[in-house]
MARFI-34878 format. One record per residue (C-alpha): chain; x, y, z; residue in three letters. Coordinates in steps of 0.25 Angstrom, whole numbers. Layout:
N
<'A', <X, Y, Z>, 'ALA'>
...
***
This chain:
434
<'A', <0, 0, -1>, 'MET'>
<'A', <4, 14, -1>, 'LYS'>
<'A', <4, 22, 11>, 'ILE'>
<'A', <5, 36, 12>, 'ALA'>
<'A', <10, 42, 27>, 'MET'>
<'A', <8, 57, 29>, 'ILE'>
<'A', <17, 62, 40>, 'GLY'>
<'A', <30, 57, 44>, 'THR'>
<'A', <31, 59, 59>, 'GLY'>
<'A', <31, 48, 69>, 'TYR'>
<'A', <18, 41, 65>, 'VAL'>
<'A', <19, 44, 50>, 'GLY'>
<'A', <34, 38, 49>, 'LEU'>
<'A', <32, 26, 57>, 'VAL'>
<'A', <19, 22, 50>, 'SER'>
<'A', <24, 25, 36>, 'GLY'>
<'A', <37, 17, 39>, 'VAL'>
<'A', <30, 5, 45>, 'CYS'>
<'A', <19, 5, 34>, 'PHE'>
<'A', <30, 4, 24>, 'SER'>
<'A', <36, -7, 32>, 'ASP'>
<'A', <23, -14, 30>, 'PHE'>
<'A', <26, -14, 16>, 'GLY'>
<'A', <18, -2, 11>, 'HIS'>
<'A', <23, 8, 2>, 'ASP'>
<'A', <23, 21, 12>, 'VAL'>
<'A', <25, 37, 9>, 'VAL'>
<'A', <27, 45, 21>, 'CYS'>
<'A', <23, 60, 19>, 'VAL'>
<'A', <29, 72, 27>, 'ASP'>
<'A', <28, 87, 24>, 'LYS'>
<'A', <41, 89, 29>, 'ASP'>
<'A', <52, 88, 19>, 'PRO'>
<'A', <63, 87, 30>, 'ARG'>
<'A', <56, 75, 35>, 'LYS'>
<'A', <54, 68, 22>, 'ILE'>
<'A', <69, 71, 18>, 'ALA'>
<'A', <74, 64, 32>, 'MET'>
<'A', <64, 52, 28>, 'LEU'>
<'A', <69, 51, 14>, 'GLU'>
<'A', <84, 51, 20>, 'ALA'>
<'A', <81, 39, 28>, 'GLY'>
<'A', <79, 48, 42>, 'GLU'>
<'A', <68, 46, 52>, 'VAL'>
<'A', <64, 60, 57>, 'PRO'>
<'A', <58, 53, 70>, 'ILE'>
<'A', <66, 41, 79>, 'PHE'>
<'A', <58, 30, 81>, 'GLU'>
<'A', <65, 16, 83>, 'PRO'>
<'A', <67, 9, 69>, 'GLY'>
<'A', <60, 18, 61>, 'LEU'>
<'A', <73, 23, 54>, 'ASP'>
<'A', <75, 8, 50>, 'THR'>
<'A', <61, 4, 44>, 'LEU'>
<'A', <60, 17, 37>, 'MET'>
<'A', <73, 15, 29>, 'ALA'>
<'A', <69, 1, 27>, 'LYS'>
<'A', <55, 4, 20>, 'ASN'>
<'A', <61, 16, 12>, 'VAL'>
<'A', <72, 5, 6>, 'ALA'>
<'A', <61, -2, 3>, 'ALA'>
<'A', <54, 7, -4>, 'GLY'>
<'A', <41, 7, 4>, 'ARG'>
<'A', <43, 21, 12>, 'LEU'>
<'A', <45, 35, 6>, 'THR'>
<'A', <44, 48, 12>, 'PHE'>
<'A', <37, 62, 4>, 'THR'>
<'A', <33, 75, 7>, 'GLY'>
<'A', <23, 74, -5>, 'ASP'>
<'A', <10, 68, 0>, 'LEU'>
<'A', <3, 67, -12>, 'LYS'>
<'A', <12, 58, -19>, 'SER'>
<'A', <12, 50, -6>, 'ALA'>
<'A', <-3, 50, -5>, 'VAL'>
<'A', <-4, 47, -19>, 'ASP'>
<'A', <-9, 32, -22>, 'GLY'>
<'A', <-8, 29, -6>, 'ALA'>
<'A', <-17, 18, -1>, 'ASP'>
<'A', <-17, 24, 13>, 'ALA'>
<'A', <-12, 38, 18>, 'VAL'>
<'A', <-8, 41, 33>, 'PHE'>
<'A', <-9, 53, 39>, 'ILE'>
<'A', <2, 53, 51>, 'ALA'>
<'A', <3, 69, 53>, 'VAL'>
<'A', <5, 76, 66>, 'GLY'>
<'A', <-8, 78, 75>, 'THR'>
<'A', <-2, 86, 87>, 'PRO'>
<'A', <-11, 92, 97>, 'THR'>
<'A', <-17, 105, 93>, 'ARG'>
<'A', <-12, 118, 101>, 'ARG'>
<'A', <-22, 123, 111>, 'GLY'>
<'A', <-33, 112, 110>, 'ASP'>
<'A', <-28, 98, 111>, 'GLY'>
<'A', <-33, 92, 98>, 'HIS'>
<'A', <-25, 85, 89>, 'ALA'>
<'A', <-21, 95, 77>, 'ASP'>
<'A', <-26, 87, 64>, 'LEU'>
<'A', <-19, 99, 54>, 'THR'>
<'A', <-8, 89, 49>, 'TYR'>
<'A', <-19, 78, 47>, 'VAL'>
<'A', <-29, 86, 39>, 'MET'>
<'A', <-18, 92, 30>, 'ALA'>
<'A', <-13, 78, 27>, 'ALA'>
<'A', <-27, 74, 24>, 'ALA'>
<'A', <-29, 85, 15>, 'GLU'>
<'A', <-17, 83, 8>, 'GLU'>
<'A', <-20, 67, 6>, 'ILE'>
<'A', <-33, 71, 1>, 'ALA'>
<'A', <-27, 78, -11>, 'GLN'>
<'A', <-17, 67, -13>, 'ALA'>
<'A', <-25, 54, -14>, 'ILE'>
<'A', <-26, 47, -27>, 'THR'>
<'A', <-35, 36, -23>, 'GLY'>
<'A', <-41, 29, -12>, 'TYR'>
<'A', <-33, 32, 1>, 'THR'>
<'A', <-34, 28, 16>, 'VAL'>
<'A', <-32, 41, 23>, 'VAL'>
<'A', <-25, 37, 38>, 'VAL'>
<'A', <-24, 45, 49>, 'THR'>
<'A', <-13, 39, 56>, 'LYS'>
<'A', <-11, 52, 65>, 'SER'>
<'A', <-17, 53, 78>, 'THR'>
<'A', <-31, 61, 76>, 'VAL'>
<'A', <-43, 64, 84>, 'PRO'>
<'A', <-55, 56, 81>, 'VAL'>
<'A', <-63, 61, 69>, 'GLY'>
<'A', <-50, 67, 62>, 'THR'>
<'A', <-51, 55, 51>, 'ASN'>
<'A', <-64, 59, 47>, 'ARG'>
<'A', <-59, 73, 47>, 'GLN'>
<'A', <-47, 69, 38>, 'VAL'>
<'A', <-58, 61, 28>, 'LYS'>
<'A', <-66, 76, 27>, 'GLN'>
<'A', <-53, 82, 23>, 'VAL'>
<'A', <-50, 71, 11>, 'ILE'>
<'A', <-63, 72, 7>, 'ARG'>
<'A', <-64, 88, 7>, 'LYS'>
<'A', <-50, 90, 0>, 'ALA'>
<'A', <-53, 77, -10>, 'ARG'>
<'A', <-68, 73, -12>, 'PRO'>
<'A', <-65, 64, -23>, 'ASP'>
<'A', <-54, 57, -14>, 'ALA'>
<'A', <-55, 41, -11>, 'GLU'>
<'A', <-50, 38, 2>, 'TYR'>
<'A', <-52, 34, 17>, 'ASP'>
<'A', <-49, 39, 30>, 'VAL'>
<'A', <-43, 30, 40>, 'ALA'>
<'A', <-38, 31, 54>, 'SER'>
<'A', <-24, 23, 59>, 'ASN'>
<'A', <-20, 29, 71>, 'PRO'>
<'A', <-6, 26, 76>, 'GLU'>
<'A', <-1, 19, 89>, 'PHE'>
<'A', <14, 21, 87>, 'LEU'>
<'A', <23, 22, 100>, 'ARG'>
<'A', <35, 31, 97>, 'GLU'>
<'A', <48, 22, 99>, 'GLY'>
<'A', <40, 9, 95>, 'ALA'>
<'A', <32, 14, 82>, 'ALA'>
<'A', <36, 4, 73>, 'ILE'>
<'A', <33, -8, 81>, 'ASP'>
<'A', <20, -1, 85>, 'ASP'>
<'A', <17, 1, 69>, 'PHE'>
<'A', <23, -14, 66>, 'MET'>
<'A', <16, -21, 78>, 'ARG'>
<'A', <4, -12, 82>, 'PRO'>
<'A', <-5, -15, 94>, 'ASP'>
<'A', <-16, -11, 83>, 'ARG'>
<'A', <-18, -4, 70>, 'VAL'>
<'A', <-31, 6, 72>, 'VAL'>
<'A', <-38, 9, 59>, 'VAL'>
<'A', <-50, 18, 57>, 'GLY'>
<'A', <-57, 17, 43>, 'VAL'>
<'A', <-71, 20, 36>, 'THR'>
<'A', <-70, 10, 25>, 'SER'>
<'A', <-66, -4, 23>, 'GLU'>
<'A', <-57, 1, 11>, 'ARG'>
<'A', <-50, 9, 20>, 'ALA'>
<'A', <-49, -2, 30>, 'GLN'>
<'A', <-43, -11, 18>, 'GLU'>
<'A', <-33, 1, 17>, 'VAL'>
<'A', <-29, 1, 29>, 'MET'>
<'A', <-28, -14, 32>, 'GLY'>
<'A', <-19, -15, 20>, 'GLU'>
<'A', <-9, -4, 26>, 'VAL'>
<'A', <-9, -13, 40>, 'TYR'>
<'A', <-10, -26, 35>, 'ARG'>
<'A', <4, -30, 38>, 'PRO'>
<'A', <-1, -28, 53>, 'LEU'>
<'A', <-14, -35, 50>, 'PHE'>
<'A', <-8, -47, 45>, 'LEU'>
<'A', <1, -48, 58>, 'ARG'>
<'A', <-12, -47, 66>, 'GLU'>
<'A', <-11, -33, 72>, 'PHE'>
<'A', <-23, -28, 76>, 'PRO'>
<'A', <-29, -17, 65>, 'VAL'>
<'A', <-42, -11, 71>, 'LEU'>
<'A', <-52, -4, 60>, 'TYR'>
<'A', <-61, 7, 67>, 'THR'>
<'A', <-68, 19, 62>, 'ASP'>
<'A', <-60, 31, 61>, 'LEU'>
<'A', <-64, 38, 76>, 'GLU'>
<'A', <-61, 25, 83>, 'THR'>
<'A', <-46, 23, 76>, 'ALA'>
<'A', <-45, 38, 80>, 'GLU'>
<'A', <-49, 37, 94>, 'MET'>
<'A', <-42, 24, 96>, 'ILE'>
<'A', <-28, 32, 95>, 'LYS'>
<'A', <-31, 42, 105>, 'TYR'>
<'A', <-38, 33, 115>, 'ALA'>
<'A', <-26, 24, 115>, 'ALA'>
<'A', <-16, 35, 116>, 'ASN'>
<'A', <-25, 41, 128>, 'ALA'>
<'A', <-26, 29, 135>, 'PHE'>
<'A', <-10, 26, 135>, 'LEU'>
<'A', <-8, 41, 139>, 'ALA'>
<'A', <-17, 39, 151>, 'THR'>
<'A', <-9, 25, 155>, 'LYS'>
<'A', <4, 34, 156>, 'ILE'>
<'A', <-3, 45, 163>, 'THR'>
<'A', <-10, 34, 173>, 'PHE'>
<'A', <3, 29, 176>, 'ILE'>
<'A', <9, 43, 179>, 'ASN'>
<'A', <-1, 46, 188>, 'GLU'>
<'A', <0, 33, 196>, 'ILE'>
<'A', <15, 36, 196>, 'ALA'>
<'A', <12, 50, 202>, 'ARG'>
<'A', <5, 43, 213>, 'LEU'>
<'A', <15, 32, 215>, 'SER'>
<'A', <25, 42, 218>, 'GLU'>
<'A', <15, 47, 229>, 'LYS'>
<'A', <12, 34, 235>, 'VAL'>
<'A', <26, 26, 234>, 'GLY'>
<'A', <21, 17, 222>, 'ALA'>
<'A', <30, 12, 211>, 'ASP'>
<'A', <24, 15, 198>, 'VAL'>
<'A', <30, 6, 189>, 'LYS'>
<'A', <27, -5, 197>, 'GLU'>
<'A', <13, 1, 198>, 'VAL'>
<'A', <13, 2, 182>, 'ALA'>
<'A', <18, -13, 181>, 'ARG'>
<'A', <7, -18, 190>, 'GLY'>
<'A', <-4, -11, 181>, 'MET'>
<'A', <3, -15, 170>, 'GLY'>
<'A', <2, -28, 173>, 'LEU'>
<'A', <-12, -29, 171>, 'ASP'>
<'A', <-17, -33, 158>, 'GLY'>
<'A', <-28, -22, 157>, 'ARG'>
<'A', <-17, -11, 160>, 'ILE'>
<'A', <-5, -15, 154>, 'GLY'>
<'A', <9, -10, 157>, 'ASN'>
<'A', <12, 0, 145>, 'LYS'>
<'A', <10, 15, 146>, 'PHE'>
<'A', <10, 13, 162>, 'LEU'>
<'A', <25, 20, 164>, 'HIS'>
<'A', <26, 32, 173>, 'ALA'>
<'A', <33, 44, 168>, 'GLY'>
<'A', <34, 58, 164>, 'PRO'>
<'A', <21, 57, 156>, 'GLY'>
<'A', <17, 54, 140>, 'TYR'>
<'A', <23, 62, 129>, 'GLY'>
<'A', <24, 60, 114>, 'GLY'>
<'A', <16, 62, 102>, 'SER'>
<'A', <3, 55, 105>, 'CYS'>
<'A', <-1, 54, 119>, 'PHE'>
<'A', <-1, 69, 122>, 'PRO'>
<'A', <-8, 74, 109>, 'LYS'>
<'A', <-17, 61, 109>, 'ASP'>
<'A', <-23, 62, 124>, 'THR'>
<'A', <-25, 78, 120>, 'GLN'>
<'A', <-32, 75, 109>, 'ALA'>
<'A', <-40, 65, 115>, 'LEU'>
<'A', <-44, 74, 125>, 'ALA'>
<'A', <-48, 85, 117>, 'ARG'>
<'A', <-56, 76, 109>, 'MET'>
<'A', <-63, 72, 121>, 'GLY'>
<'A', <-66, 87, 124>, 'GLN'>
<'A', <-70, 91, 110>, 'ASP'>
<'A', <-82, 79, 111>, 'HIS'>
<'A', <-86, 84, 126>, 'ALA'>
<'A', <-80, 69, 130>, 'CYS'>
<'A', <-67, 73, 138>, 'PRO'>
<'A', <-56, 63, 138>, 'MET'>
<'A', <-54, 65, 154>, 'GLN'>
<'A', <-44, 54, 156>, 'ILE'>
<'A', <-36, 59, 145>, 'THR'>
<'A', <-37, 73, 149>, 'GLU'>
<'A', <-31, 69, 163>, 'ALA'>
<'A', <-20, 61, 157>, 'VAL'>
<'A', <-15, 73, 148>, 'ILE'>
<'A', <-16, 81, 162>, 'LYS'>
<'A', <-8, 71, 170>, 'VAL'>
<'A', <3, 68, 159>, 'ASN'>
<'A', <5, 84, 159>, 'ASP'>
<'A', <8, 83, 175>, 'GLU'>
<'A', <16, 71, 173>, 'VAL'>
<'A', <27, 77, 166>, 'LYS'>
<'A', <26, 90, 175>, 'ARG'>
<'A', <27, 80, 187>, 'ARG'>
<'A', <40, 74, 181>, 'MET'>
<'A', <47, 88, 180>, 'THR'>
<'A', <43, 90, 196>, 'ASP'>
<'A', <49, 76, 199>, 'LYS'>
<'A', <63, 81, 192>, 'ILE'>
<'A', <62, 94, 199>, 'VAL'>
<'A', <60, 87, 213>, 'ASP'>
<'A', <72, 77, 209>, 'LEU'>
<'A', <80, 89, 209>, 'CYS'>
<'A', <76, 95, 222>, 'ASP'>
<'A', <66, 104, 218>, 'GLY'>
<'A', <73, 111, 207>, 'SER'>
<'A', <80, 109, 192>, 'VAL'>
<'A', <84, 124, 191>, 'ASN'>
<'A', <99, 123, 188>, 'GLY'>
<'A', <100, 107, 188>, 'LYS'>
<'A', <104, 99, 176>, 'THR'>
<'A', <94, 87, 172>, 'ILE'>
<'A', <96, 76, 162>, 'THR'>
<'A', <84, 73, 154>, 'ILE'>
<'A', <84, 59, 149>, 'LEU'>
<'A', <74, 56, 137>, 'GLY'>
<'A', <66, 67, 132>, 'VAL'>
<'A', <57, 60, 122>, 'THR'>
<'A', <43, 57, 126>, 'PHE'>
<'A', <47, 42, 126>, 'LYS'>
<'A', <60, 33, 122>, 'PRO'>
<'A', <63, 28, 108>, 'ASN'>
<'A', <57, 41, 102>, 'THR'>
<'A', <61, 56, 99>, 'ASP'>
<'A', <47, 62, 101>, 'ASP'>
<'A', <47, 72, 110>, 'MET'>
<'A', <32, 76, 108>, 'ARG'>
<'A', <26, 78, 123>, 'ASP'>
<'A', <37, 72, 129>, 'ALA'>
<'A', <38, 73, 144>, 'PRO'>
<'A', <51, 80, 143>, 'SER'>
<'A', <44, 90, 135>, 'LEU'>
<'A', <38, 96, 149>, 'THR'>
<'A', <48, 91, 159>, 'ILE'>
<'A', <61, 96, 153>, 'VAL'>
<'A', <57, 110, 150>, 'PRO'>
<'A', <51, 111, 165>, 'ALA'>
<'A', <64, 107, 170>, 'LEU'>
<'A', <72, 117, 160>, 'VAL'>
<'A', <62, 128, 165>, 'GLY'>
<'A', <65, 125, 179>, 'ALA'>
<'A', <79, 127, 176>, 'GLY'>
<'A', <86, 113, 173>, 'ALA'>
<'A', <97, 110, 164>, 'LYS'>
<'A', <91, 98, 156>, 'ILE'>
<'A', <101, 88, 148>, 'ARG'>
<'A', <93, 79, 138>, 'VAL'>
<'A', <96, 65, 133>, 'VAL'>
<'A', <86, 58, 124>, 'ASP'>
<'A', <90, 48, 112>, 'PRO'>
<'A', <80, 54, 103>, 'GLN'>
<'A', <74, 67, 109>, 'GLY'>
<'A', <84, 78, 106>, 'ARG'>
<'A', <80, 79, 92>, 'ARG'>
<'A', <66, 84, 96>, 'GLU'>
<'A', <70, 89, 110>, 'GLY'>
<'A', <79, 99, 107>, 'GLU'>
<'A', <69, 109, 102>, 'HIS'>
<'A', <59, 104, 111>, 'LEU'>
<'A', <67, 103, 124>, 'LEU'>
<'A', <75, 117, 124>, 'PRO'>
<'A', <86, 120, 135>, 'GLY'>
<'A', <91, 106, 137>, 'VAL'>
<'A', <104, 99, 132>, 'ASN'>
<'A', <103, 88, 126>, 'TRP'>
<'A', <115, 76, 130>, 'VAL'>
<'A', <116, 62, 123>, 'GLU'>
<'A', <120, 53, 136>, 'ASP'>
<'A', <113, 52, 148>, 'ALA'>
<'A', <125, 52, 155>, 'TYR'>
<'A', <131, 65, 149>, 'LYS'>
<'A', <117, 71, 152>, 'ALA'>
<'A', <118, 68, 166>, 'ALA'>
<'A', <131, 74, 169>, 'GLN'>
<'A', <130, 83, 182>, 'ASN'>
<'A', <115, 82, 180>, 'ALA'>
<'A', <105, 84, 191>, 'ASP'>
<'A', <95, 74, 187>, 'CYS'>
<'A', <92, 65, 176>, 'VAL'>
<'A', <78, 63, 171>, 'VAL'>
<'A', <73, 50, 163>, 'ILE'>
<'A', <63, 56, 155>, 'LEU'>
<'A', <62, 46, 142>, 'THR'>
<'A', <64, 31, 145>, 'GLU'>
<'A', <75, 29, 133>, 'TRP'>
<'A', <81, 16, 135>, 'ASN'>
<'A', <94, 24, 136>, 'GLU'>
<'A', <90, 29, 149>, 'PHE'>
<'A', <85, 15, 154>, 'ARG'>
<'A', <99, 11, 158>, 'ALA'>
<'A', <106, 22, 163>, 'LEU'>
<'A', <119, 20, 171>, 'ASP'>
<'A', <113, 27, 184>, 'LEU'>
<'A', <125, 27, 191>, 'LYS'>
<'A', <132, 34, 180>, 'LYS'>
<'A', <121, 43, 178>, 'LEU'>
<'A', <121, 48, 193>, 'ALA'>
<'A', <135, 50, 193>, 'LYS'>
<'A', <136, 60, 182>, 'LYS'>
<'A', <124, 68, 189>, 'MET'>
<'A', <126, 80, 198>, 'ALA'>
<'A', <114, 75, 206>, 'THR'>
<'A', <109, 61, 202>, 'PRO'>
<'A', <94, 63, 202>, 'LYS'>
<'A', <85, 55, 193>, 'MET'>
<'A', <71, 57, 188>, 'ALA'>
<'A', <67, 44, 181>, 'ASP'>
<'A', <54, 48, 174>, 'LEU'>
<'A', <52, 36, 167>, 'ARG'>
<'A', <54, 26, 179>, 'ASN'>
<'A', <67, 19, 173>, 'ILE'>
<'A', <74, 18, 184>, 'TYR'>
<'A', <72, 16, 200>, 'ASN'>
<'A', <77, 25, 212>, 'ALA'>
<'A', <84, 13, 218>, 'LYS'>
<'A', <94, 11, 206>, 'ASP'>
<'A', <94, 27, 204>, 'ALA'>
<'A', <99, 28, 218>, 'LYS'>
<'A', <109, 16, 218>, 'ARG'>
<'A', <114, 24, 206>, 'ALA'>
<'A', <117, 36, 212>, 'GLY'>
<'A', <105, 46, 209>, 'PHE'>
<'A', <101, 53, 222>, 'GLU'>
<'A', <87, 55, 218>, 'ALA'>
<'A', <79, 48, 208>, 'TYR'>
<'A', <63, 50, 205>, 'THR'>
<'A', <54, 42, 195>, 'SER'>
<'A', <39, 42, 192>, 'VAL'>
<'A', <30, 36, 201>, 'GLY'>
<'A', <41, 28, 209>, 'ARG'>
***
């Protein structure tokens, strides 16, 4: 099949590369000529483990190409995927659909035969109906269907998620569209991965409901962590005891500095706004948003308390600033709240992150970037573990403590424990929920 992927951001590029690996002919489209030039040169503009190798393989096989010309990419395509950004709109919390609708209008002008226009971007319920109207208005003669195919990719594990998904959700309005989408995902169907066909609105809602539920789990365990600190419980053991219950499961029950990233913050905001617009308040989701913001601020207080009530003039080493490991994504990362607060309080910040510098340099002004954790800890007053990269999971704590002016650690990912830190020479150690 011929597939056009409109947008080469995280979702579009990963999806396009993986579809080409299924054996489809895929053309990825982007308006940014610099990005297209990078991709044609074999460079990947995002960090995702294994993506560069898979992309090179399929480019070499002739199944994957890149262009800035949407019209040529859509010409003759069986399916055209819209995978453009839907950021939170400033001022009202709605998802900004400007790029989606602009793409739909351009696609309408380029359609040459029956085409399924598939929205891969995360969009509010009702958006696919709007896309259908935009295309119909622009091209009354076009032969097409609209489908909803939300993504469920975890950054850092996106290729595996695409190739071995828990489920594929497809919203359609005709048997013909379902047949096309069935061919698109035929390799997964043959390997018996679940493909769920629904109407458009249900598919759209599944995406928001799933992300809001996962955000709720994270926020719930962070609330339990706060109470655990007050009553003397260990949130890691609490989470383990909860997770052993099959009805609950152990995923997303890791206490820390709150959720971030490209999905949970904007999707919970959008769901809350949808509820308000329909006079059906999403009270749990609204509480999740509020508590998650409070968790980030509480982490700053925890660091200040560890530094005897003031960080003014003190050197603090931050280990990890991306919102999670194995990605370079800084969107809504806890570091974007915590680090500026420390800088504003007079701290001298050194940052170490394996992939965060490219995005972080302009997002975190006033910090010093260092390549090595031990160098960054030299004469530091406190070290803070903010992102649980593998590089930070097996640090030589004795070596780290010896390099510091005052060996103190704020372990905001609960990688270590107080006993080991004390044995290594740390005079003070704090974590989350313990």
